[in-house]
PyMOL Python script that loads the backbone (N, CA, C, O; Angstrom):
from pymol import cmd

cmd.read_pdbstr("""\
ATOM      1  N   MET A   1      12.053  30.282 -75.683  1.00  0.00           N
ATOM      2  CA  MET A   1      11.265  30.698 -74.541  1.00  0.00           C
ATOM      3  C   MET A   1      10.462  29.502 -74.052  1.00  0.00           C
ATOM      4  O   MET A   1       9.853  28.769 -74.832  1.00  0.00           O
ATOM      5  N   LYS A   2      10.480  29.330 -72.731  1.00  0.00           N
ATOM      6  CA  LYS A   2       9.739  28.245 -72.107  1.00  0.00           C
ATOM      7  C   LYS A   2       8.790  28.872 -71.083  1.00  0.00           C
ATOM      8  O   LYS A   2       9.179  29.765 -70.330  1.00  0.00           O
ATOM      9  N   ARG A   3       7.547  28.396 -71.064  1.00  0.00           N
ATOM     10  CA  ARG A   3       6.561  28.914 -70.112  1.00  0.00           C
ATOM     11  C   ARG A   3       5.990  27.744 -69.325  1.00  0.00           C
ATOM     12  O   ARG A   3       5.654  26.704 -69.891  1.00  0.00           O
ATOM     13  N   TYR A   4       5.886  27.928 -68.010  1.00  0.00           N
ATOM     14  CA  TYR A   4       5.390  26.860 -67.153  1.00  0.00           C
ATOM     15  C   TYR A   4       4.891  27.446 -65.835  1.00  0.00           C
ATOM     16  O   TYR A   4       4.992  28.652 -65.608  1.00  0.00           O
ATOM     17  N   TYR A   5       4.359  26.596 -64.975  1.00  0.00           N
ATOM     18  CA  TYR A   5       3.849  27.005 -63.674  1.00  0.00           C
ATOM     19  C   TYR A   5       4.601  26.286 -62.570  1.00  0.00           C
ATOM     20  O   TYR A   5       5.030  25.144 -62.733  1.00  0.00           O
ATOM     21  N   ILE A   6       4.755  26.970 -61.443  1.00  0.00           N
ATOM     22  CA  ILE A   6       5.185  26.333 -60.202  1.00  0.00           C
ATOM     23  C   ILE A   6       4.097  26.627 -59.177  1.00  0.00           C
ATOM     24  O   ILE A   6       3.379  27.619 -59.302  1.00  0.00           O
ATOM     25  N   GLN A   7       3.972  25.782 -58.177  1.00  0.00           N
ATOM     26  CA  GLN A   7       2.960  26.021 -57.165  1.00  0.00           C
ATOM     27  C   GLN A   7       3.621  26.404 -55.850  1.00  0.00           C
ATOM     28  O   GLN A   7       4.570  25.762 -55.400  1.00  0.00           O
ATOM     29  N   HIS A   8       3.098  27.465 -55.244  1.00  0.00           N
ATOM     30  CA  HIS A   8       3.564  27.919 -53.939  1.00  0.00           C
ATOM     31  C   HIS A   8       2.348  28.330 -53.125  1.00  0.00           C
ATOM     32  O   HIS A   8       1.595  29.219 -53.524  1.00  0.00           O
ATOM     33  N   ARG A   9       2.161  27.677 -51.981  1.00  0.00           N
ATOM     34  CA  ARG A   9       1.021  27.972 -51.111  1.00  0.00           C
ATOM     35  C   ARG A   9      -0.308  27.959 -51.870  1.00  0.00           C
ATOM     36  O   ARG A   9      -1.111  28.884 -51.748  1.00  0.00           O
ATOM     37  N   ASN A  10      -0.523  26.932 -52.633  1.00  0.00           N
ATOM     38  CA  ASN A  10      -1.767  26.729 -53.399  1.00  0.00           C
ATOM     39  C   ASN A  10      -2.009  27.779 -54.477  1.00  0.00           C
ATOM     40  O   ASN A  10      -3.143  27.941 -54.929  1.00  0.00           O
ATOM     41  N   LEU A  11      -0.979  28.488 -54.895  1.00  0.00           N
ATOM     42  CA  LEU A  11      -1.094  29.461 -55.980  1.00  0.00           C
ATOM     43  C   LEU A  11      -0.227  28.991 -57.140  1.00  0.00           C
ATOM     44  O   LEU A  11       0.960  28.721 -56.956  1.00  0.00           O
ATOM     45  N   ASP A  12      -0.808  28.889 -58.333  1.00  0.00           N
ATOM     46  CA  ASP A  12      -0.062  28.520 -59.534  1.00  0.00           C
ATOM     47  C   ASP A  12       0.610  29.773 -60.089  1.00  0.00           C
ATOM     48  O   ASP A  12      -0.057  30.655 -60.629  1.00  0.00           O
ATOM     49  N   ILE A  13       1.927  29.845 -59.955  1.00  0.00           N
ATOM     50  CA  ILE A  13       2.700  31.008 -60.389  1.00  0.00           C
ATOM     51  C   ILE A  13       3.255  30.743 -61.781  1.00  0.00           C
ATOM     52  O   ILE A  13       3.946  29.750 -62.006  1.00  0.00           O
ATOM     53  N   HIS A  14       2.947  31.634 -62.706  1.00  0.00           N
ATOM     54  CA  HIS A  14       3.381  31.468 -64.082  1.00  0.00           C
ATOM     55  C   HIS A  14       4.801  32.003 -64.257  1.00  0.00           C
ATOM     56  O   HIS A  14       5.122  33.109 -63.821  1.00  0.00           O
ATOM     57  N   ILE A  15       5.647  31.194 -64.908  1.00  0.00           N
ATOM     58  CA  ILE A  15       7.054  31.511 -65.138  1.00  0.00           C
ATOM     59  C   ILE A  15       7.323  31.574 -66.638  1.00  0.00           C
ATOM     60  O   ILE A  15       6.813  30.751 -67.398  1.00  0.00           O
ATOM     61  N   THR A  16       8.117  32.540 -67.059  1.00  0.00           N
ATOM     62  CA  THR A  16       8.634  32.588 -68.428  1.00  0.00           C
ATOM     63  C   THR A  16      10.154  32.539 -68.311  1.00  0.00           C
ATOM     64  O   THR A  16      10.749  33.241 -67.494  1.00  0.00           O
ATOM     65  N   GLU A  17      10.770  31.700 -69.139  1.00  0.00           N
ATOM     66  CA  GLU A  17      12.211  31.474 -69.031  1.00  0.00           C
ATOM     67  C   GLU A  17      12.851  31.422 -70.410  1.00  0.00           C
ATOM     68  O   GLU A  17      12.274  30.894 -71.360  1.00  0.00           O
ATOM     69  N   TRP A  18      14.059  31.983 -70.502  1.00  0.00           N
ATOM     70  CA  TRP A  18      14.861  31.945 -71.726  1.00  0.00           C
ATOM     71  C   TRP A  18      16.253  31.453 -71.354  1.00  0.00           C
ATOM     72  O   TRP A  18      16.671  31.587 -70.204  1.00  0.00           O
ATOM     73  N   GLY A  19      16.966  30.891 -72.307  1.00  0.00           N
ATOM     74  CA  GLY A  19      18.364  30.535 -72.123  1.00  0.00           C
ATOM     75  C   GLY A  19      18.593  29.135 -71.602  1.00  0.00           C
ATOM     76  O   GLY A  19      17.660  28.358 -71.398  1.00  0.00           O
ATOM     77  N   ASP A  20      19.861  28.837 -71.393  1.00  0.00           N
ATOM     78  CA  ASP A  20      20.316  27.520 -70.963  1.00  0.00           C
ATOM     79  C   ASP A  20      20.309  27.431 -69.431  1.00  0.00           C
ATOM     80  O   ASP A  20      20.834  28.323 -68.765  1.00  0.00           O
ATOM     81  N   PRO A  21      19.725  26.374 -68.866  1.00  0.00           N
ATOM     82  CA  PRO A  21      19.684  26.223 -67.399  1.00  0.00           C
ATOM     83  C   PRO A  21      21.056  26.200 -66.723  1.00  0.00           C
ATOM     84  O   PRO A  21      21.143  26.433 -65.517  1.00  0.00           O
ATOM     85  N   SER A  22      22.121  25.925 -67.464  1.00  0.00           N
ATOM     86  CA  SER A  22      23.452  25.890 -66.856  1.00  0.00           C
ATOM     87  C   SER A  22      24.123  27.264 -66.802  1.00  0.00           C
ATOM     88  O   SER A  22      25.180  27.401 -66.186  1.00  0.00           O
ATOM     89  N   ASP A  23      23.535  28.275 -67.429  1.00  0.00           N
ATOM     90  CA  ASP A  23      24.107  29.625 -67.430  1.00  0.00           C
ATOM     91  C   ASP A  23      23.720  30.400 -66.170  1.00  0.00           C
ATOM     92  O   ASP A  23      22.782  30.035 -65.461  1.00  0.00           O
ATOM     93  N   ALA A  24      24.460  31.473 -65.910  1.00  0.00           N
ATOM     94  CA  ALA A  24      24.144  32.362 -64.784  1.00  0.00           C
ATOM     95  C   ALA A  24      22.737  32.927 -64.965  1.00  0.00           C
ATOM     96  O   ALA A  24      22.293  33.168 -66.088  1.00  0.00           O
ATOM     97  N   VAL A  25      22.042  33.135 -63.847  1.00  0.00           N
ATOM     98  CA  VAL A  25      20.636  33.542 -63.882  1.00  0.00           C
ATOM     99  C   VAL A  25      20.467  35.045 -63.716  1.00  0.00           C
ATOM    100  O   VAL A  25      21.124  35.676 -62.888  1.00  0.00           O
ATOM    101  N   ILE A  26      19.577  35.599 -64.516  1.00  0.00           N
ATOM    102  CA  ILE A  26      19.055  36.947 -64.312  1.00  0.00           C
ATOM    103  C   ILE A  26      17.582  36.751 -63.978  1.00  0.00           C
ATOM    104  O   ILE A  26      16.826  36.201 -64.779  1.00  0.00           O
ATOM    105  N   PHE A  27      17.171  37.208 -62.777  1.00  0.00           N
ATOM    106  CA  PHE A  27      15.791  37.041 -62.329  1.00  0.00           C
ATOM    107  C   PHE A  27      15.071  38.371 -62.475  1.00  0.00           C
ATOM    108  O   PHE A  27      15.516  39.381 -61.928  1.00  0.00           O
ATOM    109  N   CYS A  28      13.964  38.381 -63.207  1.00  0.00           N
ATOM    110  CA  CYS A  28      13.261  39.625 -63.540  1.00  0.00           C
ATOM    111  C   CYS A  28      11.903  39.693 -62.855  1.00  0.00           C
ATOM    112  O   CYS A  28      11.117  38.748 -62.909  1.00  0.00           O
ATOM    113  N   LEU A  29      11.639  40.828 -62.210  1.00  0.00           N
ATOM    114  CA  LEU A  29      10.344  41.092 -61.588  1.00  0.00           C
ATOM    115  C   LEU A  29       9.736  42.312 -62.267  1.00  0.00           C
ATOM    116  O   LEU A  29      10.328  43.391 -62.258  1.00  0.00           O
ATOM    117  N   HIS A  30       8.569  42.144 -62.849  1.00  0.00           N
ATOM    118  CA  HIS A  30       7.919  43.245 -63.562  1.00  0.00           C
ATOM    119  C   HIS A  30       7.292  44.246 -62.603  1.00  0.00           C
ATOM    120  O   HIS A  30       7.097  43.959 -61.422  1.00  0.00           O
ATOM    121  N   GLY A  31       6.981  45.416 -63.125  1.00  0.00           N
ATOM    122  CA  GLY A  31       6.314  46.453 -62.349  1.00  0.00           C
ATOM    123  C   GLY A  31       4.807  46.336 -62.425  1.00  0.00           C
ATOM    124  O   GLY A  31       4.265  45.439 -63.070  1.00  0.00           O
ATOM    125  N   LEU A  32       4.148  47.254 -61.759  1.00  0.00           N
ATOM    126  CA  LEU A  32       2.693  47.280 -61.695  1.00  0.00           C
ATOM    127  C   LEU A  32       2.088  47.359 -63.094  1.00  0.00           C
ATOM    128  O   LEU A  32       2.505  48.177 -63.915  1.00  0.00           O
ATOM    129  N   GLY A  33       1.114  46.512 -63.355  1.00  0.00           N
ATOM    130  CA  GLY A  33       0.404  46.533 -64.622  1.00  0.00           C
ATOM    131  C   GLY A  33       1.103  45.814 -65.757  1.00  0.00           C
ATOM    132  O   GLY A  33       0.648  45.891 -66.898  1.00  0.00           O
ATOM    133  N   SER A  34       2.193  45.118 -65.481  1.00  0.00           N
ATOM    134  CA  SER A  34       2.943  44.447 -66.529  1.00  0.00           C
ATOM    135  C   SER A  34       2.906  42.935 -66.291  1.00  0.00           C
ATOM    136  O   SER A  34       2.190  42.462 -65.409  1.00  0.00           O
ATOM    137  N   THR A  35       3.679  42.177 -67.077  1.00  0.00           N
ATOM    138  CA  THR A  35       3.752  40.719 -66.954  1.00  0.00           C
ATOM    139  C   THR A  35       5.180  40.255 -67.186  1.00  0.00           C
ATOM    140  O   THR A  35       6.068  41.055 -67.478  1.00  0.00           O
ATOM    141  N   SER A  36       5.385  38.963 -67.054  1.00  0.00           N
ATOM    142  CA  SER A  36       6.707  38.377 -67.303  1.00  0.00           C
ATOM    143  C   SER A  36       7.171  38.617 -68.734  1.00  0.00           C
ATOM    144  O   SER A  36       8.371  38.636 -69.008  1.00  0.00           O
ATOM    145  N   LEU A  37       6.231  38.797 -69.634  1.00  0.00           N
ATOM    146  CA  LEU A  37       6.589  39.002 -71.041  1.00  0.00           C
ATOM    147  C   LEU A  37       7.150  40.396 -71.317  1.00  0.00           C
ATOM    148  O   LEU A  37       7.624  40.658 -72.422  1.00  0.00           O
ATOM    149  N   SER A  38       7.105  41.282 -70.342  1.00  0.00           N
ATOM    150  CA  SER A  38       7.673  42.620 -70.556  1.00  0.00           C
ATOM    151  C   SER A  38       9.191  42.564 -70.730  1.00  0.00           C
ATOM    152  O   SER A  38       9.802  43.552 -71.139  1.00  0.00           O
ATOM    153  N   PHE A  39       9.800  41.431 -70.426  1.00  0.00           N
ATOM    154  CA  PHE A  39      11.245  41.266 -70.571  1.00  0.00           C
ATOM    155  C   PHE A  39      11.643  40.531 -71.842  1.00  0.00           C
ATOM    156  O   PHE A  39      12.816  40.199 -72.013  1.00  0.00           O
ATOM    157  N   THR A  40      10.700  40.269 -72.731  1.00  0.00           N
ATOM    158  CA  THR A  40      10.977  39.488 -73.935  1.00  0.00           C
ATOM    159  C   THR A  40      12.111  40.079 -74.765  1.00  0.00           C
ATOM    160  O   THR A  40      13.025  39.353 -75.155  1.00  0.00           O
ATOM    161  N   GLU A  41      12.072  41.364 -75.038  1.00  0.00           N
ATOM    162  CA  GLU A  41      13.074  41.981 -75.908  1.00  0.00           C
ATOM    163  C   GLU A  41      14.484  41.854 -75.336  1.00  0.00           C
ATOM    164  O   GLU A  41      15.404  41.455 -76.050  1.00  0.00           O
ATOM    165  N   VAL A  42      14.662  42.184 -74.073  1.00  0.00           N
ATOM    166  CA  VAL A  42      15.994  42.090 -73.472  1.00  0.00           C
ATOM    167  C   VAL A  42      16.414  40.620 -73.303  1.00  0.00           C
ATOM    168  O   VAL A  42      17.587  40.289 -73.474  1.00  0.00           O
ATOM    169  N   ALA A  43      15.464  39.746 -72.971  1.00  0.00           N
ATOM    170  CA  ALA A  43      15.787  38.325 -72.809  1.00  0.00           C
ATOM    171  C   ALA A  43      16.251  37.708 -74.121  1.00  0.00           C
ATOM    172  O   ALA A  43      17.174  36.894 -74.133  1.00  0.00           O
ATOM    173  N   GLU A  44      15.624  38.088 -75.215  1.00  0.00           N
ATOM    174  CA  GLU A  44      16.045  37.566 -76.518  1.00  0.00           C
ATOM    175  C   GLU A  44      17.480  37.980 -76.841  1.00  0.00           C
ATOM    176  O   GLU A  44      18.199  37.241 -77.513  1.00  0.00           O
ATOM    177  N   GLU A  45      17.894  39.132 -76.380  1.00  0.00           N
ATOM    178  CA  GLU A  45      19.268  39.607 -76.615  1.00  0.00           C
ATOM    179  C   GLU A  45      20.287  38.897 -75.717  1.00  0.00           C
ATOM    180  O   GLU A  45      21.441  38.719 -76.108  1.00  0.00           O
ATOM    181  N   LEU A  46      19.863  38.495 -74.520  1.00  0.00           N
ATOM    182  CA  LEU A  46      20.792  37.942 -73.530  1.00  0.00           C
ATOM    183  C   LEU A  46      20.762  36.424 -73.393  1.00  0.00           C
ATOM    184  O   LEU A  46      21.612  35.852 -72.710  1.00  0.00           O
ATOM    185  N   LYS A  47      19.806  35.767 -74.025  1.00  0.00           N
ATOM    186  CA  LYS A  47      19.594  34.336 -73.792  1.00  0.00           C
ATOM    187  C   LYS A  47      20.748  33.431 -74.211  1.00  0.00           C
ATOM    188  O   LYS A  47      20.808  32.285 -73.766  1.00  0.00           O
ATOM    189  N   GLU A  48      21.652  33.900 -75.042  1.00  0.00           N
ATOM    190  CA  GLU A  48      22.800  33.060 -75.437  1.00  0.00           C
ATOM    191  C   GLU A  48      23.852  32.988 -74.332  1.00  0.00           C
ATOM    192  O   GLU A  48      24.661  32.060 -74.310  1.00  0.00           O
ATOM    193  N   ASP A  49      23.850  33.967 -73.408  1.00  0.00           N
ATOM    194  CA  ASP A  49      24.856  34.023 -72.352  1.00  0.00           C
ATOM    195  C   ASP A  49      24.291  33.851 -70.946  1.00  0.00           C
ATOM    196  O   ASP A  49      25.035  33.560 -70.010  1.00  0.00           O
ATOM    197  N   TYR A  50      22.981  34.029 -70.794  1.00  0.00           N
ATOM    198  CA  TYR A  50      22.351  33.977 -69.477  1.00  0.00           C
ATOM    199  C   TYR A  50      21.060  33.179 -69.523  1.00  0.00           C
ATOM    200  O   TYR A  50      20.449  33.002 -70.578  1.00  0.00           O
ATOM    201  N   ARG A  51      20.664  32.706 -68.361  1.00  0.00           N
ATOM    202  CA  ARG A  51      19.338  32.118 -68.178  1.00  0.00           C
ATOM    203  C   ARG A  51      18.481  33.217 -67.557  1.00  0.00           C
ATOM    204  O   ARG A  51      18.803  33.707 -66.475  1.00  0.00           O
ATOM    205  N   ILE A  52      17.417  33.606 -68.210  1.00  0.00           N
ATOM    206  CA  ILE A  52      16.548  34.674 -67.733  1.00  0.00           C
ATOM    207  C   ILE A  52      15.256  34.041 -67.248  1.00  0.00           C
ATOM    208  O   ILE A  52      14.594  33.312 -67.986  1.00  0.00           O
ATOM    209  N   ILE A  53      14.902  34.327 -65.996  1.00  0.00           N
ATOM    210  CA  ILE A  53      13.680  33.807 -65.393  1.00  0.00           C
ATOM    211  C   ILE A  53      12.829  35.000 -64.988  1.00  0.00           C
ATOM    212  O   ILE A  53      13.297  35.902 -64.294  1.00  0.00           O
ATOM    213  N   SER A  54      11.582  34.997 -65.425  1.00  0.00           N
ATOM    214  CA  SER A  54      10.662  36.085 -65.134  1.00  0.00           C
ATOM    215  C   SER A  54       9.333  35.489 -64.669  1.00  0.00           C
ATOM    216  O   SER A  54       8.857  34.504 -65.233  1.00  0.00           O
ATOM    217  N   ILE A  55       8.743  36.090 -63.643  1.00  0.00           N
ATOM    218  CA  ILE A  55       7.467  35.577 -63.139  1.00  0.00           C
ATOM    219  C   ILE A  55       6.343  36.566 -63.430  1.00  0.00           C
ATOM    220  O   ILE A  55       6.568  37.765 -63.594  1.00  0.00           O
ATOM    221  N   ASP A  56       5.131  36.029 -63.487  1.00  0.00           N
ATOM    222  CA  ASP A  56       3.930  36.863 -63.451  1.00  0.00           C
ATOM    223  C   ASP A  56       3.554  36.978 -61.983  1.00  0.00           C
ATOM    224  O   ASP A  56       3.187  35.982 -61.359  1.00  0.00           O
ATOM    225  N   ALA A  57       3.639  38.172 -61.426  1.00  0.00           N
ATOM    226  CA  ALA A  57       3.274  38.380 -60.024  1.00  0.00           C
ATOM    227  C   ALA A  57       1.792  38.067 -59.822  1.00  0.00           C
ATOM    228  O   ALA A  57       1.018  38.109 -60.778  1.00  0.00           O
ATOM    229  N   PRO A  58       1.389  37.754 -58.590  1.00  0.00           N
ATOM    230  CA  PRO A  58      -0.022  37.451 -58.334  1.00  0.00           C
ATOM    231  C   PRO A  58      -0.953  38.550 -58.859  1.00  0.00           C
ATOM    232  O   PRO A  58      -0.772  39.734 -58.577  1.00  0.00           O
ATOM    233  N   GLY A  59      -1.948  38.117 -59.626  1.00  0.00           N
ATOM    234  CA  GLY A  59      -2.915  39.042 -60.197  1.00  0.00           C
ATOM    235  C   GLY A  59      -2.481  39.659 -61.508  1.00  0.00           C
ATOM    236  O   GLY A  59      -3.148  40.562 -62.012  1.00  0.00           O
ATOM    237  N   HIS A  60      -1.360  39.187 -62.083  1.00  0.00           N
ATOM    238  CA  HIS A  60      -0.842  39.713 -63.344  1.00  0.00           C
ATOM    239  C   HIS A  60      -0.583  38.563 -64.308  1.00  0.00           C
ATOM    240  O   HIS A  60      -0.284  37.445 -63.888  1.00  0.00           O
ATOM    241  N   GLY A  61      -0.699  38.841 -65.595  1.00  0.00           N
ATOM    242  CA  GLY A  61      -0.441  37.816 -66.605  1.00  0.00           C
ATOM    243  C   GLY A  61      -1.276  36.574 -66.356  1.00  0.00           C
ATOM    244  O   GLY A  61      -2.498  36.650 -66.233  1.00  0.00           O
ATOM    245  N   LYS A  62      -0.606  35.425 -66.283  1.00  0.00           N
ATOM    246  CA  LYS A  62      -1.303  34.151 -66.114  1.00  0.00           C
ATOM    247  C   LYS A  62      -1.303  33.639 -64.674  1.00  0.00           C
ATOM    248  O   LYS A  62      -1.740  32.518 -64.414  1.00  0.00           O
ATOM    249  N   THR A  63      -0.808  34.464 -63.727  1.00  0.00           N
ATOM    250  CA  THR A  63      -0.850  34.084 -62.318  1.00  0.00           C
ATOM    251  C   THR A  63      -2.105  34.684 -61.690  1.00  0.00           C
ATOM    252  O   THR A  63      -2.304  35.897 -61.747  1.00  0.00           O
ATOM    253  N   PRO A  64      -2.953  33.846 -61.091  1.00  0.00           N
ATOM    254  CA  PRO A  64      -4.173  34.382 -60.478  1.00  0.00           C
ATOM    255  C   PRO A  64      -3.844  35.248 -59.256  1.00  0.00           C
ATOM    256  O   PRO A  64      -2.760  35.132 -58.685  1.00  0.00           O
ATOM    257  N   PRO A  65      -4.776  36.108 -58.863  1.00  0.00           N
ATOM    258  CA  PRO A  65      -4.544  36.931 -57.672  1.00  0.00           C
ATOM    259  C   PRO A  65      -4.610  36.091 -56.402  1.00  0.00           C
ATOM    260  O   PRO A  65      -5.167  34.993 -56.398  1.00  0.00           O
ATOM    261  N   PHE A  66      -4.028  36.625 -55.316  1.00  0.00           N
ATOM    262  CA  PHE A  66      -4.181  35.980 -54.018  1.00  0.00           C
ATOM    263  C   PHE A  66      -5.658  35.994 -53.643  1.00  0.00           C
ATOM    264  O   PHE A  66      -6.378  36.933 -53.984  1.00  0.00           O
ATOM    265  N   GLU A  67      -6.108  34.962 -52.947  1.00  0.00           N
ATOM    266  CA  GLU A  67      -7.498  34.916 -52.501  1.00  0.00           C
ATOM    267  C   GLU A  67      -7.736  35.852 -51.321  1.00  0.00           C
ATOM    268  O   GLU A  67      -8.821  36.416 -51.180  1.00  0.00           O
ATOM    269  N   ASN A  68      -6.725  36.017 -50.477  1.00  0.00           N
ATOM    270  CA  ASN A  68      -6.840  36.835 -49.277  1.00  0.00           C
ATOM    271  C   ASN A  68      -6.022  38.111 -49.463  1.00  0.00           C
ATOM    272  O   ASN A  68      -4.831  38.042 -49.766  1.00  0.00           O
ATOM    273  N   GLU A  69      -6.639  39.252 -49.287  1.00  0.00           N
ATOM    274  CA  GLU A  69      -5.958  40.543 -49.471  1.00  0.00           C
ATOM    275  C   GLU A  69      -4.742  40.686 -48.564  1.00  0.00           C
ATOM    276  O   GLU A  69      -3.774  41.345 -48.944  1.00  0.00           O
ATOM    277  N   LYS A  70      -4.765  40.089 -47.378  1.00  0.00           N
ATOM    278  CA  LYS A  70      -3.634  40.182 -46.438  1.00  0.00           C
ATOM    279  C   LYS A  70      -2.369  39.513 -46.987  1.00  0.00           C
ATOM    280  O   LYS A  70      -1.263  39.832 -46.548  1.00  0.00           O
ATOM    281  N   ASP A  71      -2.523  38.592 -47.939  1.00  0.00           N
ATOM    282  CA  ASP A  71      -1.358  37.928 -48.519  1.00  0.00           C
ATOM    283  C   ASP A  71      -0.477  38.889 -49.309  1.00  0.00           C
ATOM    284  O   ASP A  71       0.675  38.565 -49.598  1.00  0.00           O
ATOM    285  N   TYR A  72      -0.991  40.059 -49.663  1.00  0.00           N
ATOM    286  CA  TYR A  72      -0.192  41.063 -50.375  1.00  0.00           C
ATOM    287  C   TYR A  72       0.679  41.888 -49.418  1.00  0.00           C
ATOM    288  O   TYR A  72       1.558  42.624 -49.866  1.00  0.00           O
ATOM    289  N   GLU A  73       0.448  41.771 -48.123  1.00  0.00           N
ATOM    290  CA  GLU A  73       1.176  42.560 -47.134  1.00  0.00           C
ATOM    291  C   GLU A  73       2.465  41.861 -46.716  1.00  0.00           C
ATOM    292  O   GLU A  73       2.565  40.634 -46.746  1.00  0.00           O
ATOM    293  N   MET A  74       3.457  42.677 -46.323  1.00  0.00           N
ATOM    294  CA  MET A  74       4.723  42.136 -45.796  1.00  0.00           C
ATOM    295  C   MET A  74       4.497  41.594 -44.391  1.00  0.00           C
ATOM    296  O   MET A  74       3.689  42.136 -43.638  1.00  0.00           O
ATOM    297  N   ASP A  75       5.207  40.524 -44.035  1.00  0.00           N
ATOM    298  CA  ASP A  75       5.147  39.949 -42.701  1.00  0.00           C
ATOM    299  C   ASP A  75       5.801  40.922 -41.720  1.00  0.00           C
ATOM    300  O   ASP A  75       6.992  41.213 -41.838  1.00  0.00           O
ATOM    301  N   LYS A  76       5.042  41.418 -40.767  1.00  0.00           N
ATOM    302  CA  LYS A  76       5.554  42.403 -39.813  1.00  0.00           C
ATOM    303  C   LYS A  76       6.420  41.777 -38.739  1.00  0.00           C
ATOM    304  O   LYS A  76       7.117  42.484 -38.011  1.00  0.00           O
ATOM    305  N   ASN A  77       6.384  40.455 -38.633  1.00  0.00           N
ATOM    306  CA  ASN A  77       7.146  39.763 -37.593  1.00  0.00           C
ATOM    307  C   ASN A  77       8.471  39.225 -38.101  1.00  0.00           C
ATOM    308  O   ASN A  77       9.206  38.571 -37.361  1.00  0.00           O
ATOM    309  N   GLY A  78       8.778  39.500 -39.368  1.00  0.00           N
ATOM    310  CA  GLY A  78      10.053  39.137 -39.971  1.00  0.00           C
ATOM    311  C   GLY A  78      10.250  37.706 -40.135  1.00  0.00           C
ATOM    312  O   GLY A  78      11.291  37.280 -40.634  1.00  0.00           O
TER     313      GLY A  78
END
""", "prot")
cmd.dss("prot")
cmd.show_as("cartoon", "prot")
cmd.util.cbc("prot")
cmd.orient("prot")
């Protein structure tokens, strides 16, 4: 398991990753009240065949919340 941060729009997003970078990717998004680590059990089972990438959504786990509440809304202009 590898844990690191990427930055997007001045927000440090926490990433948890398992497996080999050359393998096919399974991208995991946790539900409300959870974190990237909620996929640990399944990732440990699949890491020999897949690269599993899971993020901590803003305000969860080690990713800080958005500073502006409007950033949680979908762009209405597409």
